[in-house]
C-alpha positions, 0 to 999 in steps of 0.5 A: 118531899124526900125520894128514895134517892135522898140519903136520909130517907134511904138510910131510914128505910135501910135501918127499919129493914135491918131491924126487922131482919134482925128481929128487932122492933123499935116500937109499936109501928115499926117500919110503917111509912107515914106522911106529915101535913106540911105544918109539922116540923121534921128536923132538916126538912122544910116546913112551908105551911104551903106558903111563900112566907116559909119557903126557906123555913127548915126545921131545927128539930122534930115536932113532938108528934114527929118524934113520937112516930119516929120513936115508934119505928115509923118511916117518914115518906114526906110532907103533904099538901095543906091549905096555906097556914091551915086556913086558906084554900084551895088556892091556885095562887100559891107555890104548890097546887092544891091536893085533888080528891082520889075518888075523882080529881075534879072534886074537892078534898076538904081542908085543910089537911087535904094532902093527908086525906088524899094520900091515905085514900089513894093508898100511898100511906096508911097514916098521915098527920093532920090538924083540926081547928074547925074540922081540918082533920075530919072534913078531908077525911069525910070527903076522901072516905078515910078515918079522921080522928080529932082527939080531945083538946090537949090529948096530943101535943102541938109543939112544932106544928105551925099554929092557927088558933091557940085555943082550938088547934088539935093534932091527930091522925088520918088513917084508912081504918079505925084500928090504925087510928087507935094504934097511932093514937096510942103512940101520939097521946100523952102529956108534953110539958113544952106545949102549954095546951097539953093535958096531963091525963093518963093514956089508956090502952086504946086497943083493949076494948076496941073489939068489944062491940056496941051492945048496950052502948048508949048512942045519942043520934043528933038527927035534927042537927042534920035535917035543918037544911044544912045536910042533903038528902043522900047524906041524911039517909046515910046517917039514918042507916048508920044509926040503924046499923048501930042499933042492929049491933045492939046499941041503944040509939036515942034522939038527942038535940044539940044547941043551934049550929049558928051559936057554935059558928059565932063562937068558933069564928070569933075565937079563930079569927081573933087568934089567927089574926094575932098570929099573922098580924105582923106579916099581914101588915109588912108583906100581905102580897105573899099570902094567897088571896083567900088566906089573906082575906080570911086572916084579915077578918080578925082585925075587925073584931074587938076584945069584948067580942073575943071575951064574950065568945070565950064565955059562950064557949063555956056555956056550949061546952056544958050543954054538950057535957050534959048530954053525956050524962045519958049517952056514951057517944053522939052520932052527928053529921060532919059534911053536908054531902059529897065533895063539891067540884074543886073550882066551885069550892067556897073561897071567899073570906066569909064562908057561905055555908056554915060548917058542921065540924067546928062544933066540937072544936068549940067544946074540945070533945074527941070525935072521929069522921068515918065513911058511911056510904057513897053518893050517887056519883060515887063519892064518899059520905061520912058520919061523925062519932063524938065522945066524952072528954078524953074518952077516945077509947069509946069513940074508937070502939063504936067506930070499929064496930060500925066499920066492921059491920058496914064493910066500907073499908074494902071500897077504895077509889077506882084509880083507873077512873079518877077524873072521869 
C-alpha cells in the first residue's frame, strides 16, 4: 500500500492539489481518494489477490475501472484486503491478515470485498472498489453498514480484475452514501470492447432523478423470502420497517414472491464452482500448498462437477431470470433481504468448503439484475442491518433513486462506528 512518502502517491496528491488551486478539475471526482480491492490492477503496484501465488505480481497497466477513476481525478490511496482470489476467507494462513469490522473488530466484515467495506465504514475512504460474484460487494457492505452497489452484469468493465467466475463476476463501488454510489457509477459505467462480457448500452445521468422521491414508485416487497428460517427476527423486523418507510414516502408497496432460494443456490454454485475451478485448475494441481486451506477446498469442488451439470445450471439460470423479469412487469424495484442478521464473530465464520448457510446474495448474480445493499438499522448489539433494493436490467438509476429516498428519511447515514469502543 502506498504511503504519503511514496513518490508516485505524493506526486498524485500534489497534482490534484495544484489543479484545485489553479481552478482546474480533471473530472467529476477530482481530488477524492479511493481504494482498490486487491484484485484490481493499478499500473506499477502489486495485485496479489491476497495470495502467495501472486506476491510478486506487478500490474503492467491499469484495470479499465482504475483508469476511469484516475481520469475522473481521483487519487488512489492503496490496495485493500480481500478474501483470497475473492472466494477463500476469512483465512489466517495467508500472507496478510483478514480485515476486521470497524463496528466491532471481533466480528466478520463479510466477503470477499472485506477491506473495501471496512475502509469505507471506518471513514478512511469515501469510495472503494469491490467485486461481486455471489454477493461480495453487497455482503461486506451490509455487515459493515455501507452502501454497496452491484451494477447490472456487463455495465462496468472487469478488464484488469482477477477473475473468479466469468459469467457471474461484476465490479462496482462501496460508498458511505447512495449519492456517492451514483457519482462513482457515472464514472465507472460504459462499454469496454476489451471485456467480452461488457454491454454496449447507453449510460444515463444517474443524478438526474436521484432526488425525485418514491411517490408512485411500485415496490415489490419479497417478505416471504426473508421469513423462511434464513433471516433472524431483528433483520426481518428491520426489513418490514424499511417497507413501511417507503410506503410512508409515497411508494406503492405490494408483496411479491421469488422462486425458492435453493434453486438459485444450486444454479449459482454449479456455475461458480465450475468456472473458478477452470481458472485455477493448473495451479491447484501444480502448487496447491500455496493456497489457504479454505480457498483450496472451495476451488477444488469444481473438479467434481460435470459438463452436463454446468449446462443444466445455465439453462436453469435463464428460467430463473425470466421469472424475475416477469416481476418487473408489475413493480419498479424489489425490496429483499441480503444478510440473515448482524455480522457473526470472526472466528465463528463458516470456513468450510461447502457453506453451511445458503446465502441470499447470489440470487441476483444468477439473474444479472442491478442491486444495492444499504443500512436499514442496527441490531441489539450495535451492528448494522441491511436491506437490498433490486431493479430492472440496466436500470440502476431507479435503484439509486429509491435507495436515496429511504436513506434521507431513515437518517442512518449519520451513524458511524464508535471508533473508541471498537473491539469492546
